[in-house]
N, C-alpha and C positions, 0 to 999 in steps of 0.2 A: 572619055575617059573614065575609064569606075568610078564609080562615090563608096568614097569611106567617112565612116564616122566613131570616131571613140566613142565606146562606150563603157569603160573602167577608172573614171579622173577626180583627181587629189586634188585642194586645194589647201589653204592654209588652215580652212577650215577642220583640215582633218585635225588641228594640231600637236603640231612639233610631229605631223611624221610626212606632213608634201611643204612647200616653197609658194608654189601659186596667186598671186590676188587673182579674184575671179576679173577684172579688167587684162589681166595680160593673158589673162585661157582666151577668154572672149576675142580678141587682136591674133592673140599666133595660131585661132581657127579660121578668123574672116583672112590671114597674109595668106593662110594656107588652101584656100580655098572648099575649105567645106560650108555646107550649108546645115549642117545639126553638129551638134558638143553634147554629150553628157557630162552633169553631175554626178558623181556618185560616192562623192567624200565618209570619212572612217563611221561607221553604224551613227549615225547624226545628218540630221535637214539646215547647220546653223547658219546654213551659203545660199537656200534655196529661191527663198527669196529673190533677193541681188542679183543670183548668178539669170533667173527666171528672168527681169528688170536688165538686165545690163545684154543682154540674149535679142532680147525681142527691140530694144535701141538699134542696134546693127544688126540687124536680120539673118540672125542666123538662130532654124529651130532650136530651143531650149530644148533637153530633155534630163527629168529631175528621179535622181535616182540615192540607194543609199547602198554602201559597202559595207552592209550588214557581217554581226559575226555570231556563228550561230552555235548554240551548247551542247558539247556532246552528250549530255543525257538530255535531262528537260531547266527552264528555266529556271528556278527550282531549285537544279539541284548546284549545292556550294560548296562540296567538298574538294580539302584540301588537295592534292597534285594529281588528281582526275578531272575535276572542272574546272581549275584555270585552259587547259586545251581546249581550244576551238578553232571549229571554220568557217570559208570568208560563201555571201550569198548575194552577189549583184544583185538587185530589184531592181527596176525601172519602170515609170509609171506614166502608162499610157493615158489616159484622160483622169479626165477630176473624181474620179473613184478612185482608180488607183492612187492619188496623192492624196485621196484620205483614207487613206488604206495604210500609207505611206507615216501620217503623224503618226496615227494610230499604234505601228507597230517600231515605230523609235520608240515611244511614250512607253512600251509596254516594255519594251527593252531593257530602257532605264529605271523603271519605276518595280519589273517584277524581276527582270532579269538579272543585271548586274552583279560582275561577281568578276574581277577586275577592270572587263568590259560588257559593258549593253549588247547582251544577249539574246535571242529567239528560244525559240522551236520547233517545234510541225507543227503543236496545239494554235498556238497564235498564226504556226503561218497556211493552217486549214482554217481558219478562219478568217483573215481577212487575206484574199490571193487577188479575189476581183482587178483586176484592170492592172495587172501587174505582169510584166514580164522577168521571168528569172536566168540567172548564166551562175555555174559554177562547175570549179573543175574534177566535180562526180556525183554522179546524179544522186545518192542514195536515197531518200522520198520521195525528192523536188519532181520531176515527173510525173510523178503519182498524183499530187495535185496542180500542180501547173499544166500540166499532159502540151500541147500545142507551143507550148508556151515558155517550155523551159529551154536551155540550151547549152550543149556544155562546148567549156571552154576551148577545146581543140575544131571545134568547127566554125571558127568567131575569127576576127583579124583583131585580138584585141590584147591593148597592153596598159600596162599598170600602171598612172599619168602620176608623178610626183613631186616633177620639177620642170620648167621649160628647155634649158638645155642643155644637151652633153655636159658640161663643163658646171652647172652647178652643183656633179652631184659629192660635193667636197661640202657647200654649205649641207645641204642636209643629213650628211655624215657629222657634222660642227649638232644641228639640227637634235639630231638622233642624239648625242649625248648633253644636250642640255636637259633630254626629255627621262636621257637615264639617271641623270645627277637631281629627277623630279623621283625614279623611283619607277617610271611607266614600263610597261616593256614595250621592245624598239622591230623594225620590221627586221626579218631579217637577210644576209646576204647582200651582198653591193649589185644586184642584177642593176644594169640600165634602164631609168626610168622615167628619163625625158620623153617630150610629148613628142610623140612625128608628126611630121607631117605627112602630106597625102602621100606624095613621090615618095619618101619613106614607104609606107606602109603597103606601098608598090611593089617596091621593088621588092620587098623581104614578103610579100604571099606570089609573086611574079607566077610562082610557080601551084598557087590555088586561089585560084581569083572568086573560088566560091565563096571562103571566108571572108574577101573580103563586100561578096554583097549580100552575105545572111549582114552587116553590121548595116548597109544602106537599106537591108530589108526591114529590122526591129527600128531603125531611125522612123521610118515611114508610118510603123506599127503605132507609132508614141506621136503621141496632138495632144497635148493639154496644154488646156486654155484656163486658168485659174484668174479668179472677179476678184481684180486689185481694186484700189480708190475709192469703197464703199466706207464708210458709218456708220458704226455696230455699237449701238449705246445695248448697257442691259436694262430687262425688261424689274420690274418693279410695281409689282401689285399696287393699286386703289385705291382706295375709304368705299363702300356705300354705292359702285358701280361708278364714280364720277370718270372724269375722261383725268387726262396727264392734267392738260390746262388749267381744267376744274380744280382738282386737289392739291398745284401751286397754288391758284391764289384763297384761297383755301388758307396755306400754309402764309402769304405774305401778310393775311390781314388780321389772320392772328401776331404776326409781326409788328405790324402797326403800335398795333395794344404793348404787346414785351416792351420796344424799344422808345414809349411814350411819344410815338410823334403821334403830330393830330391829321387829319385827314383833307390839308389845306391843295388850293387848285394844282399850286406847282411840284407839292410830293405826288399825286395824281396822278395828273400831266404824265410824270418821270417814268410812273409805273406803269403806265399802259404804253407808255413810248416802247421802254424796253419790255414787253410781254409783244410786244405785237412782234416785235424784231426773235425774239427767243420763241416761237408760232407757228411763224414761218417761214421759220430753223430748222422745225423740231428739235428741237431741244431740252424740254421741261421734263423728258421720259433723263438724262443727265443731270440735269440741277436739281431734281430729286431724289436720287442715289447718293449725292453724296450732302445735300442735307440731310438726307438721313445717316447719313454714317456720324454729319457732328451732332444730329438729333443724342445718336450713342453717347457720341464719347461728353455730349454734356452733362448726360445726362447720369455719367458713372464716374464725373469730377475726372473725366480725362481733358488735360489743357492742348488747345488746338489756336491755332495763328493758321489765315487764310494771306498767306501774298499773291502776289502779281495782280494783274489790269484785273483780275475776276471785282477786286477793290471797290474799282470805278462803278460798281451794279448795284442800283438802289437794292434788283430786285435781290440779290445776295444778301446786305443787308440784312431784309426784313427776313429771309429764308433759315436766320443763322450760321450760315457760307462763311462770311467775313462779319469781324466788330468794330470795322472803318467806315463812317457814315461816309459814304462818298458826296453828299451834300456837301459838309462840313471844311469838307478838305478842299470841291469842287475838283471831280475826281469825275474823269470824260468818262462816260459809257462804254461807248464808240471805240476804246483803247481794247475792249472786250470784245465786243462782238458791233457787226455794225452790217448792213444792209447789204453790202457792199462786201463785205470782205466773205471768200470763199470758203473757209478752216472750221472748222468747226470751235470750239469751247475748250477752254488749258485752262482746268483750275489745279493750284498746285497749294497742297493742303501741311501745315505743321505743325507734328505731331510730339506731343512730350515723347524724351525718344525711350524713358524705360516703360510705354506702355502702348511703342507703335502693335504690337502684335496683337496686344488684345484687340482694338481694331481694326484687324486682317480677320483675325480670325470668326468677330461676329460678319463682317462680310462675308467669308464663310458659310456663316453659318445660317443667316441670313439668303445670300442667293445658287447656296449650294458650294459641295468644299471642290470637285471636278468643275465648279463656271467662272471658280474666284484661282491666280496664283500672283505669285514675282514674278517681276519680269529679270529674263536673266542679262544680263549686258559680259563684253569679252575684254580679262586683260590685253593687251596689247605690246604687241612690244616696242618700245620708244627708246627714243637716241641713247638715253643713259643705261636704260634696263639692257637692253639689244648692244650694247659694250660690253654690260657687267658680263650678260650669260656669256658671249663668245668666247670673252678672255676668260672666262673659270671653263668653260666645255673645253677650247684648245690648251689646258690644262697649265698656263699663264700664270701668278702668282693673284692674288689676288688684289694686291697695292697695285701693281701695272694693272687692271682696269680700273678700279679708282682711281689712279690719277687720269686718264682719261675721262673719265666719265663726270670728273668733276671741274673738269676743262669744257666741257657743255653747259650753255649757259640751259638757264631755269623754259621753258616756254610759256605762252601767256594763256590763259584760263583760254578752253577753247580753243587755242589753236597753240595745238604741242612744237618744241621745236624737233627743227628733222636736223636727220647730220649734216648736210647738204647745209640747210640756213646755217646752222653753231658754224664750220665751217670757214663763212662767210663772214660771221660775227664777230667771233675767238681768233686772236692773232694768236695767240697762245696754241688753241688747238693744230691751226694749219701748221705753224711749224715742226711742229710733235711729229702731223700727219706726213710732211717732207720731209724730219733729216734719224726721222725715228723709224727705222724697217718694221719693230713690233704692232707697234702701232699704227702701222699700213696696213698692216697686215689683220691688225682684231679690225679696224674701222671698215675696211671694202667687206672684210666678210661681214661687216653687222647692215652694214648697208644693202643688204642680200634678203635678214632678213628684218627689218623695219616695215613697223608698222600692220604685224604679220599679228593672229591673234595666240595667245599664249594660254589665258586657261578660262576658262570660264567662271564667272560669277555673278553675285545676287544687286540688280541696280539697285544703289541704297532708298530709292522712292518709288518707284515702280509697280504696280499694281494694276493685272485690268479683270474686269468681270465682265462674264459671256454668258448670253441670252443660251447659247444652247450650251455642249458642254464644249469644255477650251481645244477638245482636237478635235472638234470643228475645221480648226481655223489656226490649230499650232501645235508643235513635240513639245513635250511636256517632258521633263527630268529632274530630276533631285539638285539639291546644293552640292553642290563638287566640296562644300566645308562639313562632313559628314550629318549634317542637322537635316532632318527627316521631311526638308520643306522645297515646295513642288516651286519649281519656274521654269518657266516659256524657257525654250531652244530662240526664239523668235526674239530680237534685243530691241529698242523702242522704233529705231530707223526704221523696223522692221512693219513693226505692228502697227505704230503709230499715225496715221496723216497728220499731226502736228509735230511729227519730231522727221517724218520722214518724209514730208509731201504728199504727193497720189499714189504715189503706184503703190502702197502700204497693206497690207490684212483690212484693217480697220479700224483695228478695235483701244477703242480711249485708252488712254494710261490716264489715269486718277494715278497723281503723285503724292504721297504718302512720304515727308519723309523727318525722322526723328530728330528733334533739335534737342541736343543737351539743354541750352539754355530753359528751355517751356520746362522738361524736369526742374531745373535749379529753382524755376516760380513757384514751383508748382509745390514742389518738396517747403520752397520758403511760407510758403500759403499756409498748409497743415502747418508746419513747423508753429508757429505763427498763433494757430485757431486751440495748438494744443499747451505750450507755454504760456502763453496770455490769458487765453480762451477768446479771443477776437475774429470774429468771421470778416473774412479780407475777400471782395470779389475776384478776378483780374481785368475784369469788361471793368469794375470802376474805383480803379486805384485813378485820383486825381492826375491832371495828367501839366498840372500850371505851381506843380512845389518845386517853392524859390531853395529849401533845401537843396535838391536836387541842384539846379544849375548852377548853388552857388560853387557846388560840388562838382563838377564837372567843370567850372572853368579854375574849377583851384586844381586838376588835374591831376586827379585824385579816383582815375578809371580801372587799374589793376579789376579785373573777376566781373567784370561789366562786359555784356552782349555788344559786340561791333563797336565802342565806342572808347575801346584799349589800347595799349601800340605807344610806340614814343609817338608816330608823327602823329596819329590821330587827337593823340592826347597836346597833343603842341599847339596846334589845331585849334582843339576846345578850348584850348584856354587862352590863344590870344583874341578867339570870337566871341568866350564868353555869353553864351547862350541862353536866350531868356523865352524860350516858347521850342514845345517839340517839334513844330516847322524847322526850329533851324538843326536839330537831332531829325531831322526827315534830310534837310537840304545836306547835310555833310553825311551822313551813310550813304545817302545816292554819289558826290561828291569825290568820297575818298577810296578811288579805285583809277587804276590806267586808263591813261589820257584827261579824264574830265580831273580831273585831280589839279591840276593846275590851275581853274574857274574859283578853286575856295579862298584861294589872297582874293579873288576881285570882290567875293560875295563877302570876305569881311572888311575886307577895306569897306565899302561900299554901307556894310548893316552902321554900322561904327562912325559913320560919315568923313570917312578921310579921305573919299572919292563918288563925286556928283553918283547920282543915277541917271540911266539915261538908255533909250531903247535906240535902236538900228531900224527899226520903223513903229509904227506910229501905232499898225493895228497890234505890236507886239506887247505894248503895255498893260493889256486884256488880260496876259496868260502869264504875265513877266513879272509883275508888278510884286505879287509876294516874294518873291526875291532879289525884289531892287535890278530888275533888270539883265541880270546872269542864267545861263542856258543850263540848267542844275538837269532837268529831268531827261528820258528820251521823246516822251509828251510835248515839251518843251519844241522840241526838235519837225516833230508830227504837226504842231497847232501849226508852227510856224512855214508850213508847205501849206499846209490849209488855207490860211489868213492871211501872206502874202504872197504863196507863187501860187496858188486858185487851182492846189491838186483835190481831188475826191476824195473821199472815205477810202474808195475801192486801190488809189493812187497812191493814198498815200500806205497804205497793208506793205505795199511792194516796196516802198521810199525804208523803209522799216527794217522790213525785211532785207534787202539792201548793204545797213549801213549795222542790223545785230549783225549778220554773218560777214557780213567784211567781203562783199564780192566783187571782185575787181569790173567783171562786165556792166553788170549791175549798175554800179555804182558811178561809170561816168554816163551809163542810161542819164538816172536821174543829176550828176550837176548838171548835165546839159539841159535838163526840166527845167529842174530847178532854175535855175538862172536866168533862161528864159522866162519864167513865169514867171519871175521875181521883175522882168523890167513889164512883161506886157500885165500882168496883173496888180504888182507891188506900187508901178513907179520907180521903181529905183534903175538906177545908172548897172550899166552893166557892171564897171569896178567894187559897186556896193555892195551889187548881188554877189557879184565873186568870193565878195574879205566875209558876207555874211552867212554864203558856203564853206569857207575855212574853217567857219569855230563851230562848224558841224566834226570835223575831223580828229578831233580827239576823242568823239563818244563815239566813236567806231566799235561791233563789238565790245563795249564795257558800261553804256548808259542802261541806268536804270531805270525803267519806270517808276510815275509819278506814286501810282497805286502801290506795288511794292517797297517802295521807300517808305511809307507811310507805315504799310505794315510793318515791316524789319525796325522802323524811327520805334514804335513804338512797342517795344521786345525789350530795345534797347532801354530804352525813357524807364523800362519797368523796372528793369535789373538798376540802373544809378539808382530808382529810387528804395527798390527793397534796401538798395549796400547802404547808405547816407542814413534810412527810418531805421530799419531793422537790422546792424549792420554784425552783433554775433551769432543772430540767425540767420541772418543769409549765410553770410560767413562760412559758415557747420556743412550749407547746403551745397555753395560751392566745392570745398574740401572732399564732403561724400562724393556727388560726380567727376568729381578730379582720385577720387580715391585707383590706382593701379600707374598714374603719372607720379615717379616722385618729381621729376624737375616742377610739374606743373605745382605739386603737391610744395615746395619751396618757397615757391613763388607762392603760392596764397597764405604759406605760413609766417612769413615777412611781411606784408601787407597786409595781416593779419597783425603780428609787433605795432607795424607803422600807426597801425588805426586803436591800438591801444586795448588790443586783443589778447591777453592770457593764453593758448594756448595750451594744453596739460597730455602727460603722458598717459598710454592704456592706464586704464584699474578698474579687479572686477567689481569694486563697488557702484562707480558710476558711467562706468562706457558701458554703454550698447554696440551692438554690433561694427556702427558707422561713426563718425564724426555725428557728436550730439553734445547737445550747450544743456553747462552746468548752473541752478539757481546758487552764489555765492550770498556768507551773508556779512553787510555791510557796519563798521560799529555806531549803523543807526539799523535799529531791528524793524526801524520801517520803507528800507529799503535793501533791494537785492543786486546785486553784480553778477555779468553774465560772465562767464569764459567756456572755452568750448576747449573736450575733450577728444585722443582719438581711439575709433572702435575698434574692436575687438581684432574685428579679422582684419584689420591695416595692418598687425603684426603677422610681419614671415613666419610661415611653417606653421600657421593657427588657423583652421577652418570655419564654416557657418556653424556647422552643427554643435560643436564644442560653443561656442560663443554662443550659440540661442540656447544649451542647456545652460552657461552660470544667467545670462539674464533671464530668464525663466523660471529658476529655482530663488533667483533675486525675490523677482515679482511676486513670489508665491512666500517665503518663508522670510525676506525684509534682507537688511546688508550682511553681508558677513560679520559676524563680531571678530573672529578672530581667523589662525594660521587652521588651527583641527577643525575651527567650524566648516571651513570653507571645503578643507581636505573630507569632512562629516558626509558635507551635502554634495557635492560634487561627481555623481554617479558614473557620469559618462562614461566609457571605455574610452576616448579619446582623449582624456586627463592621463596623457601620457611621459615620459621622458622627454619625446621633443614640446611638445605642446606644456608642459608648463616651465620647461630650460623654457621656451617667448617670452612667458606671462613676466617670469622674475627678470631678466637680463631689459626685455623695455618695459621694465619700471613698473607694469599692473600690477605689481602685487607689494606696492613700496611700504603700505601702510601695515604689511606685516612681518618687514624684516628689513636691514639693509640684503641690497641686492647680493654683494659679498656672500653672504653670511648663509642667506637660501639658495644659495648657487654651490655652497660648498654640503649643503645636507640635502642635495637633491634628491640619493639615492633611500636619506631615511624617507623624506617626503613620498616617497614614491612607496615603498615595507609601510608606510602606514593610512595610509590610499588603499591600496591593496586591500590589508586585514580590514581597513572599516567598510570599505565596496562588498568583501566577502562573507560578512554578517548580517543575517536573514531580518527582514524587515520587521516579521514580530517575535526577534529577537532582541533588536535595538527601541523597541518597545517596550521593554520591559526594567531596559537601565537605568531608567529615573526609579526604580522603582524597591533596586538594590541596597543593603546596607553597607555589604563588603565590595568596591570598585575596582576593587587590584589586578581583577586577570583582566578587564579593558587596554585597549592597546592608549599606553600616552604617545605625543610626540614631544620628543627630547632634543633640542638641537648642539650641534656642535662647535664648540669656540671655534669662528673662523677669522682669516683678518679682512679687513674695508676693502672692495677693491679704490681704485683711483680712480680722478677723474677722466683720463685717458680711457681709460676700459673700458666707463661708462658709459660718452658719446658715442666709439666706437660698437658699443652693442644694440643703442637707437641707431646708428649708420647704420648697425647691421641689418637690428631689423626692422625699423622703420621708415630704413630709406634715407631719412634723417638725421639732425642735428637736432635731440629735443629743449634738454635741459642746459643746454648753452651751446660752448662753439671752439671746436680747438683757434679760430681765430682772435678767442677773447683774450686770449695771454697777450697778443701785437697788439690791440688795441692805441696805445700810443704812438708805434710804425706810422699804423692804418693812415693812424690819422691826417699823418705828412704825406702821402700819397691822395690826389684832389680826384683823382679817377674812380670811379668804380665801374666793375666793369656793366653793367646796367645803362651808365651812358652811352657808351666807347659808338652807342646805333647810331647819338646826335652828331659825332663829329666825321670831318671826312677824310674819305679814306687816303692814305699814307701820311695820318695823324700822325706825331712822333711822343710818345708821352708813358709814364708807368702805373704797373698794375701789381693784383697784389690781390693769393688767392689763397686756396687749396691745392695739392694736386691729388685734381680725386679720379683718375686715369692718366694712362698713356700706351700708345700705340703704335712699336718700331714698322713702320715699312720701309721695303728701299726703292731708291730713286733709279730712271729710265737710266743709270749709268755706274746703277751696284752699290753705291751710297746707302748710309744709313740716316735719316732723320725722324723724327719723331710727330705724332699728332694728340698733344695731352687737352682734357678738358680740369681749367684751371675756374674754382667755384668762389666768390670772397659773398659776403652776406647779399647781395642787392642782386644775384645768378650768377649763371656762369657761361666760357664760352671758349669755345677752340684753340689752344695755339700754335701755329707748327714750327717747328723749331729742326730749321734745314741743318745738312751733314757736318758746315764749317762750325755752328755755334754750338750745335751735339757737341762735339770733338767738346769743347775747352767746359764747356757746362754739365756737362756727364751727371755729374753727384748729384746735380740738383733733378734731376727728374724722376721721381719716386712719387708715387702714391703716398699719398695722406701728409707729403709735406708741406710747411707754407712757407713760399716764395715770395718772393717780387721779381718784376717781368720788366724789364722796359726794350721795347720797340715802335713797331706801330701798325696803325689797323690798315685791316682788307676789308675788299669789299669789293663780295662779286656775286654772282646770280640773287643783286639782294642780299645776301648771308653777309655777316657781320664776322669776321676773323680777329686774330691776332699774331705778328709774326716777333718771334723771341728774339732778341739782337743781345742782353747781355739778361744773363739769372741772378739775382745771388737769396740767400736761405734769410726769411725776418730775422 
């Protein structure tokens, strides 16, 4: 039989242009008896390495190519109605040279030629054509460039593949509709684009066997081998001709002095032990790069925290990579690196999120802009999103897709929900699927696209630093959000051995994760320095502050990191923490699975249960946690000490538990139980009982070093909150700017703490929330209050805000309204911005809001005349005897505004009520209602109760029976909740479903997917 090979095949990585997942493509080729297969996604190489690995694993020759877009003129021409037209050119890599040229061509097409699509031109093809085979519908200039390696499509048995089976065409059309909704171009025509089998191709080309033979000829020419599985470290210059080992040692011995540690035999032995392993694995360069990044951060005041197993390394502590002394917390180095562990180091750096880009820019300047990039990642169509996309694309009402999506349970972290699993776990979804044809149509179609790549974005943390140009290892492109931020087309599972295993490119991922709470801490420390003239270092904050633990025991956790939320707060109140170790334990245990151990830990700590150990050896490492399994390390140490595992074996055990790999877990189960019997002298029943304790940790366990790192941040936020309450809360409010709901929660917390939050003021506000000192009755004392910032006002920009604060700094506070209008020359002080200042209360000291607003045109006319006065003329005003010709500001009398209007303006411009609340007029009735909205989360599902609040919004939807129901957002002074009002109830109480109405609702608590809502049964006005 003649050999046939598909040479133009698209996978789901063609982003809403094709359907097949790569394993399905390779499986289809094998079933069809094909010995080779090409992957040519549209303009990109996203799936190239995944395809290469899948083919190699299943004995199919991989042919890597790209279905390129070619510019009408040059890649630099971007003129409307001319350059949005383009042609297609398929390029296939013959060998490594061709593959490297594909990397460069794809990169250039995105970084230089992108106009609607990434485009090539003749110049690029003449530069990077070696090792490539070209296929196109027309010759153009291609034969001149590629010579005998150019093929016209009509000489080949070639199909444009976008889905596997003929019946998948409707699914492709639906995906193209999704693409259309996103404003992208679509495929033209309705031709059959399914994957032909060999027999289908032979039938189609029975009269043109040469066309079939040509596909085999090209397949024989393509023999690409990609070197995968290596570890590629960045190059770093070391001073004075030192070796990397010598340079690292110098940093470490300097670190002993900086950290105040003596060269005791214990410390030096631990240091030499770690260095021996690091040197044997050749990891010095990696550690030197991380140390250098953090040196820069610390020297420039960028707050950092290093989490994960690296905190168990004394080398990392002394080199400034971590802030936790592993000896103090008894953290094992082997959890980070050990002689038997084959994988490279993995260091996760947390960076204050408002300065993360600064650190990345330093790396770019140090190692070369074309050696450093952030890692790309794929947004995929998960169960809920796929349902919503399909419903919209098939022109069903939004409410239909929303209704189905809300019945799909939320997946766990690392284990996303699938539609098949959802059908098993949600009886309501299964019932809807079986009884409603529309729901069945949507779900069936969603299954065909579930898990497909939808878009490309930037990985939250990942950065790669390469020793050579990045285009030697990965194609590049710009972040699709429009910023000129260069990202890799290969994701972390393709690049990084720690994420993707052995068959990866080998560029180690540097995790630089922006953490808002580090920004809050850094901002708080800076404000303390400015306001109180006190220099406080993050690392020097005492970890035994009694006030901090007392505050947590009282449950005052709002605004802290990792310690807030109803469940965690309740547990802290029961625990009554007395040390930072308690905080670390809570951070580790308050996760799905191990959460059940919280009760046991609290009971044992408080002496309500005896402290026991399932094996005497477990006392060595479980004594600090009263015999309770808390950390992933506890499981690993049990495997080593009780079951006799080596560190190499325990690493496989760690991966099996961490990633919930069923087959490996079965092997480990047998190995562990047998080991406990042979090495630990346990009975089979007791060994099985010990194994059962491990089950809740699968996929969820925190390692001890990670918990210590996060626990420290959590503790510091609590420390700052209790010791510098106004300053800390002003930083929290600043960090939450833009999230009206969170701002509301934080202002409510400020009021509970006795901190007054004031509206913005042109004489006291800065851009963001700030702390203002107010004198008290006693002249030697001052009280702090918090002011809204000027940029927190809707319709008020940073430019005009900066102008006001700069002028205030130059000339002092504004004495009165004319003084303000005289001195602010900014053209952006216009009708829109001046109205915003008045309505929000920022000009209250100059007059009543209603009067000022009624005189808005007068104010603008006066300001315009004053701004148009030349500076030299203004300086003469003070010398004039007769000033009657100067503009004078006269306000026309007007009515003052009502409390209702004042509050409405604050809600409109600040997002919430500041000087009062509509509910305050109903205080007596509210006091009779026992359940506040914030307390609903503590009640069991189906509990009947009464709540009251203000209707913030109400949204009508249609049920599957075409009846109208409402989802309402109800807010009281403690929080907000979604209330569902079903058709029968809505019909009776429709008059109360109005925005800004104060109502009471009798109903019951609902809990789905971990979210609390309320089902209305009766409604009345307050």
